N, C-alpha and C positions, 0 to 999 in steps of 0.2 A: 643686380637685378634678378638674376637666376636664383641666388640664395634667398632673396625675399619671397619669390614665388614658391620655392621649395618649402620654406618654413611656414608660409601661409597655408599651403596645402596640407602639411602635417598637422597644423593647428585645427583646421577645419575637420580633418579626419578624426582626430582625437575628440573633438566636440561632438561629432555625429555619433561616435561610438558611446560616449558618455551619456548622451541623451537617450539612446536606445537602451542601454543597460539600466538607467534610472527608471524608464517607463516599464521595463520588464519587471524590475523589483517592485515597483508600485502595484502592478497588476497581480503579482504573486502574493503580496502582503495585504491586498484588499479583501473584501468579503468573499468575492468569487474565488480567489486563490485559496483562501482559508477553507472554503467549502470543498474545493477539489482535494485539498490535502487531507481533510477529515474523512471524506468519502473514500479515498484510496486506502487510508489506514483502516477504516472499518471493513472494506473489502478484504484486505490482507488478513485481518483477524478472523473474519468469517471463513475464509478459505482454510486457514490454519485449523480452526476448530472442526471444520468438516473432515479434514484429513486426519485429525487426531481421533475423532469419533469412529471413522472407518477403521483405522488401525486398532483402536481399542476393541471394537466389535470382532474384528478378525482374530485378534489375540485371545479374546475371551472364548470364542468358538474353538480355537485350538486347545485351550486349557480344559474346556468342558468335554471335548472329545477324548482328551488324554486321561481325564479323571472318570470318564464313563457316565457323566451327567447328561440326561436327555432333555432337560427343560430348555425351552426356547426363549425364556425371558432374559434379556440381556441388560446390562447396566445402562447402555446407551438408550434402549427403549424406555427404561424406567426414568432416566433423566429427561427424555423428551416429553414423556407424559406428565412429569412433575412440573415442567415449565408451562404447560398449557393450562 
């Protein structure tokens, strides 16, 4: 009798876990989950490009000062104006 109750409780527990995992997978694979994934990827790319532009501008300023060039037109400014 105790063995049956034990195995029945194990079976119920496995069933509950399986249903929860399946519903989580369904939610992440649905349209809302796809939108979240694309949104987070787009945010990551945007953050990377911002950091890259900042580093590029800083390095360009360093090179300009080392070469004695006094113009303030940077590549990042030119790229930004070209996109608009």
